[in-house]
N, CA, C and O of each residue as an XYZ file, in Angstrom:
528
protein
N     -21.946     15.035     15.473
C     -22.824     14.129     14.773
C     -22.010     13.303     13.785
O     -21.181     13.831     13.044
N     -22.257     12.021     13.790
C     -21.554     11.115     12.892
C     -22.368     10.909     11.617
O     -23.515     11.342     11.512
N     -21.753     10.248     10.669
C     -22.379      9.978      9.380
C     -23.679      9.200      9.589
O     -23.724      8.253     10.374
N     -24.714      9.598      8.894
C     -25.985      8.867      8.964
C     -25.810      7.507      8.307
O     -25.068      7.365      7.335
N     -26.497      6.514      8.844
C     -26.337      5.131      8.381
C     -26.513      4.996      6.872
O     -25.782      4.240      6.232
N     -27.457      5.705      6.305
C     -27.718      5.570      4.870
C     -26.616      6.168      3.996
O     -26.608      5.958      2.783
N     -25.687      6.909      4.599
C     -24.597      7.521      3.837
C     -23.234      6.878      4.121
O     -22.231      7.273      3.528
N     -23.194      5.904      5.011
C     -21.909      5.302      5.389
C     -21.183      4.708      4.185
O     -19.989      4.950      4.007
N     -21.874      3.946      3.367
C     -21.203      3.304      2.228
C     -20.649      4.341      1.252
O     -19.501      4.229      0.822
N     -21.434      5.331      0.903
C     -21.001      6.360     -0.046
C     -19.834      7.168      0.522
O     -18.822      7.359     -0.153
N     -19.973      7.642      1.762
C     -18.911      8.435      2.380
C     -17.649      7.593      2.571
O     -16.540      8.058      2.311
N     -17.827      6.352      3.025
C     -16.681      5.461      3.203
C     -15.948      5.216      1.889
O     -14.718      5.242      1.843
N     -16.702      4.980      0.832
C     -16.077      4.800     -0.489
C     -15.303      6.043     -0.897
O     -14.199      5.936     -1.431
N     -15.868      7.220     -0.652
C     -15.175      8.469     -0.982
C     -13.876      8.610     -0.193
O     -12.838      8.963     -0.753
N     -13.937      8.333      1.101
C     -12.758      8.466      1.966
C     -11.638      7.534      1.499
O     -10.487      7.954      1.372
N     -11.976      6.278      1.245
C     -10.931      5.312      0.910
C     -10.502      5.390     -0.555
O      -9.379      5.012     -0.888
N     -11.372      5.872     -1.422
C     -10.981      6.130     -2.811
C      -9.949      7.262     -2.844
O      -8.974      7.198     -3.592
N     -10.171      8.292     -2.031
C      -9.227      9.407     -1.950
C      -7.877      8.926     -1.415
O      -6.830      9.307     -1.939
N      -7.899      8.095     -0.381
C      -6.659      7.550      0.175
C      -5.885      6.784     -0.901
O      -4.673      6.951     -1.040
N      -6.589      5.951     -1.655
C      -5.934      5.179     -2.714
C      -5.401      6.095     -3.807
O      -4.302      5.879     -4.318
N      -6.182      7.130     -4.173
C      -5.732      8.038     -5.235
C      -4.488      8.817     -4.809
O      -3.701      9.243     -5.655
N      -4.311      9.002     -3.507
C      -3.108      9.673     -2.999
C      -2.007      8.659     -2.683
O      -1.037      8.973     -1.992
N      -2.172      7.447     -3.196
C      -1.207      6.353     -3.036
C      -0.803      6.153     -1.586
O       0.368      5.944     -1.270
N      -1.797      6.223     -0.715
C      -1.619      5.930      0.715
C      -0.575      6.827      1.382
O      -0.014      6.478      2.421
N      -0.323      7.989      0.769
C       0.566      9.051      1.280
C       2.056      8.726      1.161
O       2.885      9.414      1.757
N       2.405      7.693      0.403
C       3.808      7.257      0.381
C       4.770      8.261     -0.254
O       5.977      8.186     -0.024
N       4.253      9.195     -1.046
C       5.142     10.150     -1.713
C       5.290     11.469     -0.971
O       5.912     12.397     -1.487
N       4.737     11.568      0.215
C       4.757     12.826      0.953
C       5.887     12.844      1.987
O       6.346     11.803      2.455
N       6.312     14.052      2.324
C       7.281     14.174      3.410
C       6.551     13.922      4.738
O       5.323     13.844      4.764
N       7.296     13.796      5.823
C       6.708     13.427      7.115
C       5.669     14.432      7.604
O       4.630     14.042      8.136
N       5.942     15.712      7.426
C       5.005     16.749      7.882
C       3.674     16.650      7.127
O       2.604     16.701      7.733
N       3.751     16.512      5.827
C       2.538     16.386      5.014
C       1.812     15.091      5.342
O       0.584     15.064      5.428
N       2.572     14.021      5.524
C       1.957     12.739      5.871
C       1.186     12.851      7.176
O       0.061     12.360      7.273
N       1.774     13.492      8.182
C       1.056     13.675      9.450
C      -0.231     14.476      9.244
O      -1.270     14.145      9.815
N      -0.159     15.523      8.432
C      -1.365     16.305      8.132
C      -2.423     15.444      7.456
O      -3.605     15.520      7.792
N      -1.996     14.631      6.511
C      -2.926     13.745      5.797
C      -3.515     12.699      6.737
O      -4.698     12.371      6.638
N      -2.695     12.172      7.648
C      -3.192     11.187      8.613
C      -4.229     11.806      9.544
O      -5.220     11.164      9.891
N      -4.000     13.050      9.946
C      -4.965     13.764     10.786
C      -6.290     13.910     10.040
O      -7.354     13.624     10.589
N      -6.219     14.357      8.790
C      -7.437     14.519      7.983
C      -8.180     13.192      7.835
O      -9.399     13.130      7.990
N      -7.432     12.143      7.536
C      -8.040     10.824      7.359
C      -8.653     10.328      8.662
O      -9.758      9.786      8.664
N      -7.953     10.509      9.751
C      -8.473     10.115     11.059
C      -9.798     10.819     11.337
O     -10.754     10.197     11.799
N      -9.849     12.114     11.053
C     -11.075     12.887     11.274
C     -12.207     12.368     10.388
O     -13.348     12.256     10.837
N     -11.894     12.055      9.136
C     -12.916     11.526      8.227
C     -13.432     10.167      8.689
O     -14.637      9.915      8.671
N     -12.521      9.299      9.102
C     -12.943      7.967      9.562
C     -13.748      8.096     10.848
O     -14.713      7.360     11.050
N     -13.363      9.016     11.711
C     -14.125      9.252     12.927
C     -15.531      9.740     12.591
O     -16.504      9.290     13.196
N     -15.644     10.650     11.638
C     -16.959     11.147     11.222
C     -17.778     10.032     10.568
O     -18.998      9.983     10.724
N     -17.114      9.150      9.845
C     -17.790      8.011      9.215
C     -18.445      7.125     10.270
O     -19.613      6.757     10.140
N     -17.702      6.788     11.300
C     -18.185      6.024     12.463
C     -19.070      4.840     12.050
O     -20.254      4.805     12.384
N     -18.500      3.879     11.327
C     -19.333      2.830     10.729
C     -19.790      1.706     11.671
O     -20.687      0.941     11.316
N     -19.203      1.596     12.839
C     -19.510      0.466     13.718
C     -20.327      0.897     14.931
O     -20.273      2.051     15.355
N     -21.076     -0.041     15.474
C     -21.806      0.237     16.711
C     -20.831      0.391     17.876
O     -21.022      1.252     18.735
N     -19.807     -0.425     17.908
C     -18.785     -0.395     18.961
C     -17.407     -0.551     18.329
O     -17.269     -1.192     17.287
N     -16.400      0.027     18.950
C     -15.019     -0.186     18.536
C     -14.500      0.770     17.481
O     -13.431      0.529     16.921
N     -15.209      1.837     17.190
C     -14.751      2.787     16.175
C     -13.406      3.407     16.541
O     -12.501      3.457     15.708
N     -13.269      3.873     17.760
C     -12.024      4.525     18.176
C     -10.832      3.593     18.099
O      -9.786      3.958     17.563
N     -10.984      2.392     18.633
C      -9.885      1.423     18.594
C      -9.518      1.065     17.161
O      -8.339      1.003     16.813
N     -10.527      0.829     16.334
C     -10.286      0.455     14.939
C      -9.574      1.556     14.174
O      -8.618      1.291     13.445
N     -10.031      2.787     14.334
C      -9.408      3.872     13.584
C      -7.997      4.145     14.075
O      -7.130      4.477     13.267
N      -7.736      4.017     15.365
C      -6.372      4.227     15.862
C      -5.421      3.168     15.312
O      -4.319      3.495     14.873
N      -5.835      1.915     15.333
C      -4.974      0.841     14.806
C      -4.710      1.053     13.324
O      -3.578      0.901     12.865
N      -5.747      1.402     12.576
C      -5.585      1.622     11.143
C      -4.632      2.782     10.875
O      -3.703      2.647     10.079
N      -4.850      3.914     11.526
C      -4.018      5.098     11.299
C      -2.582      4.860     11.759
O      -1.642      5.276     11.081
N      -2.400      4.197     12.899
C      -1.049      3.890     13.372
C      -0.326      2.973     12.390
O       0.869      3.146     12.153
N      -1.028      2.006     11.820
C      -0.433      1.094     10.834
C      -0.072      1.837      9.553
O       1.012      1.638      9.005
N      -0.964      2.681      9.079
C      -0.695      3.476      7.875
C       0.491      4.411      8.105
O       1.315      4.602      7.211
N       0.576      4.983      9.279
C       1.715      5.844      9.609
C       3.024      5.058      9.522
O       4.013      5.552      8.979
N       3.028      3.845     10.052
C       4.258      3.040     10.062
C       4.755      2.736      8.656
O       5.960      2.786      8.411
N       3.856      2.420      7.727
C       4.340      2.137      6.371
C       4.827      3.406      5.684
O       5.495      3.348      4.652
N       4.488      4.541      6.262
C       4.965      5.815      5.750
C       6.162      6.345      6.528
O       6.564      7.495      6.350
N       6.729      5.510      7.387
C       7.953      5.883      8.089
C       7.760      6.700      9.342
O       8.690      7.354      9.813
N       6.537      6.668      9.896
C       6.243      7.409     11.112
C       5.696      6.450     12.155
O       4.706      5.760     11.914
N       6.339      6.406     13.310
C       5.813      5.594     14.406
C       4.860      6.477     15.202
O       5.278      7.401     15.899
N       3.577      6.174     15.082
C       2.531      6.912     15.785
C       1.929      5.976     16.816
O       1.479      4.879     16.484
N       1.922      6.410     18.055
C       1.381      5.596     19.145
C       0.447      6.458     19.981
O       0.890      7.314     20.747
N      -0.851      6.221     19.823
C      -1.858      7.021     20.518
C      -2.363      6.356     21.799
O      -3.340      6.819     22.387
N      -1.711      5.277     22.237
C      -2.196      4.546     23.409
C      -2.100      5.345     24.701
O      -2.859      5.093     25.636
N      -1.186      6.301     24.769
C      -1.042      7.083     25.998
C      -1.905      8.340     26.023
O      -1.879      9.100     26.991
N      -2.666      8.554     24.957
C      -3.573      9.701     24.913
C      -4.786      9.361     25.767
O      -5.374      8.289     25.619
N      -5.156     10.258     26.649
C      -6.304      9.987     27.513
C      -7.587      9.923     26.688
O      -7.705     10.539     25.628
N      -8.526      9.170     27.203
C      -9.817      9.025     26.525
C     -10.476     10.388     26.344
O     -11.035     10.671     25.284
N     -10.414     11.225     27.362
C     -11.042     12.547     27.287
C     -10.351     13.427     26.250
O     -11.024     14.120     25.487
N      -9.017     13.413     26.209
C      -8.297     14.207     25.209
C      -8.661     13.752     23.798
O      -8.826     14.575     22.898
N      -8.783     12.443     23.610
C      -9.152     11.911     22.294
C     -10.572     12.328     21.923
O     -10.835     12.702     20.780
N     -11.475     12.263     22.879
C     -12.863     12.655     22.614
C     -12.938     14.125     22.222
O     -13.610     14.482     21.255
N     -12.250     14.970     22.971
C     -12.275     16.414     22.688
C     -11.674     16.696     21.308
O     -12.271     17.415     20.507
N     -10.501     16.135     21.031
C      -9.842     16.370     19.739
C     -10.690     15.830     18.585
O     -10.796     16.472     17.541
N     -11.287     14.662     18.769
C     -12.135     14.077     17.729
C     -13.381     14.914     17.498
O     -13.782     15.147     16.358
N     -13.986     15.361     18.583
C     -15.184     16.200     18.475
C     -14.862     17.503     17.737
O     -15.619     17.938     16.869
N     -13.747     18.110     18.088
C     -13.367     19.359     17.432
C     -13.063     19.138     15.955
O     -13.346     20.002     15.126
N     -12.483     17.973     15.620
C     -12.167     17.704     14.218
C     -13.433     17.533     13.384
O     -13.454     17.903     12.211
N     -14.482     16.982     13.973
C     -15.753     16.859     13.261
C     -16.300     18.241     12.921
O     -16.998     18.412     11.922
N     -15.982     19.215     13.750
C     -16.409     20.591     13.516
C     -15.389     21.380     12.690
O     -15.506     22.599     12.562
N     -14.389     20.688     12.129
C     -13.428     21.327     11.235
C     -12.193     21.903     11.895
O     -11.373     22.526     11.220
N     -12.036     21.713     13.198
C     -10.873     22.223     13.918
C      -9.934     21.050     14.213
O     -10.198     20.245     15.107
N      -8.840     20.961     13.458
C      -7.901     19.841     13.569
C      -6.706     20.146     14.471
O      -5.806     19.315     14.593
N      -6.680     21.304     15.097
C      -5.514     21.744     15.862
C      -5.109     20.740     16.952
O      -3.947     20.340     17.006
N      -6.032     20.331     17.810
C      -5.691     19.415     18.905
C      -5.312     18.034     18.384
O      -4.407     17.389     18.913
N      -6.003     17.592     17.352
C      -5.695     16.287     16.776
C      -4.292     16.295     16.168
O      -3.530     15.344     16.345
N      -3.958     17.355     15.461
C      -2.627     17.451     14.869
C      -1.551     17.510     15.952
O      -0.516     16.855     15.835
N      -1.790     18.283     16.990
C      -0.842     18.372     18.098
C      -0.661     16.998     18.758
O       0.454     16.609     19.103
N      -1.754     16.282     18.925
C      -1.720     14.946     19.515
C      -0.873     14.001     18.652
O      -0.069     13.229     19.174
N      -1.059     14.067     17.342
C      -0.291     13.214     16.440
C       1.193     13.569     16.498
O       2.042     12.679     16.557
N       1.507     14.854     16.481
C       2.917     15.281     16.518
C       3.589     14.867     17.819
O       4.733     14.412     17.812
N       2.881     15.022     18.941
C       3.459     14.720     20.244
C       3.588     13.223     20.520
O       4.263     12.826     21.470
N       2.960     12.407     19.714
C       2.969     10.961     19.946
C       3.523     10.194     18.757
O       3.112      9.068     18.478
N       4.466     10.824     18.060
C       5.058     10.164     16.894
C       6.539     10.497     16.778
O       7.031     11.480     17.332
N       7.226      9.638     16.034
C       8.610      9.910     15.661
C       8.907      9.205     14.334
O       8.204      8.276     13.936
N       9.947      9.663     13.672
C      10.325      9.119     12.374
C      11.023      7.773     12.567
O      11.853      7.599     13.459
N      10.659      6.834     11.702
C      11.276      5.508     11.728
C      12.500      5.467     10.807
O      12.601      6.236      9.851
N      13.409      4.570     11.111
C      14.519      4.326     10.189
C      13.961      3.607      8.954
O      12.860      3.057      8.992
N      14.721      3.616      7.877
C      14.298      2.921      6.657
C      14.102      1.425      6.919
O      13.192      0.804      6.370
N      14.960      0.862      7.755
C      14.865     -0.564      8.077
C      13.557     -0.866      8.828
O      12.876     -1.850      8.538
N      13.223     -0.006      9.792
C      11.975     -0.199     10.545
C      10.766     -0.035      9.623
O       9.810     -0.807      9.689
N      10.825      0.977      8.772
C       9.719      1.204      7.836
C       9.519     -0.014      6.944
O       8.387     -0.451      6.737
N      10.591     -0.558      6.421
C      10.515     -1.736      5.548
C       9.881     -2.922      6.277
O       9.112     -3.685      5.693
N      10.213     -3.061      7.555
C       9.613     -4.126      8.361
C       8.089     -3.980      8.374
O       7.367     -4.961      8.191
N       7.609     -2.772      8.586
C       6.159     -2.550      8.638
C       5.511     -2.683      7.259
O       4.381     -3.157      7.148
N       6.210     -2.275      6.229
C       5.681     -2.462      4.869
C       5.466     -3.954      4.622
O       4.439     -4.359      4.076
N       6.434     -4.759      5.024
C       6.314     -6.205      4.829
C       5.211     -6.822      5.682
O       4.604     -7.813      5.277
N       4.943     -6.260      6.843
C       3.887     -6.774      7.713
C       2.507     -6.389      7.200
O       1.611     -7.231      7.133
N       2.330     -5.116      6.837
C       0.997     -4.578      6.593
C       0.557     -4.523      5.134
O      -0.643     -4.449      4.869
N       1.472     -4.555      4.193
C       1.103     -4.253      2.814
C       0.895     -5.493      1.949
O       1.593     -6.499      2.081
N      -0.075     -5.383      1.075
C      -0.293     -6.406      0.063
C       0.821     -6.293     -0.970
O       1.537     -5.293     -1.006
N       0.966     -7.294     -1.791
C       2.000     -7.240     -2.825
C       1.724     -6.094     -3.799
O       2.661     -5.499     -4.331
N       0.442     -5.779     -4.037
C       0.087     -4.654     -4.912
C       0.589     -3.340     -4.333
O       1.155     -2.523     -5.060
N       0.394     -3.125     -3.053
C       0.831     -1.895     -2.423
C       2.349     -1.856     -2.307
O       2.949     -0.789     -2.441
N       2.976     -2.993     -2.060
C       4.440     -3.026     -1.975
C       5.074     -2.547     -3.274
O       6.151     -1.952     -3.255
N       4.415     -2.803     -4.406
C       4.948     -2.362     -5.702
C       5.037     -0.839     -5.774
O       5.927     -0.310     -6.441
N       4.149     -0.138     -5.113
C       4.221      1.326     -5.108
C       5.506      1.806     -4.450
O       6.070      2.824     -4.850
N       5.963      1.080     -3.450
C       7.191      1.465     -2.750
C       8.432      1.166     -3.579
O       9.471      1.804     -3.405
N       8.325      0.205     -4.469
C       9.459     -0.164     -5.304
C       9.693      0.813     -6.441
O      10.780      0.846     -7.020
N       8.689      1.604     -6.765
C       8.814      2.546     -7.897
C       9.494      3.826     -7.513
O       9.669      4.707     -8.354
């Protein structure tokens, strides 16, 4: 079951306020970042704010966030059924398959590659966090 329509704004604000308070995971090591990305992916999936395109939107967002954190995550080769099963299980609090999926479809980026993605995806406000 996804978030009820009347709670989307409140839950969405909570999810993204938490992400901002954790400074978009930039201070975490790769293992912790992957764990945080899994949690965030599960929350956004549970939020399910759109009539269509939720899966595509959340994958693009999470893959982009991973890149600015130095992790190349590519979920395009994950089968639709595997994604559905892992997402369904995460809504029920079981993140095991989702975490395995993220680990098996990611690798660490070089500092140069990470900087490229920071410049592509980040606002000047967020870029300042990386400079500190």
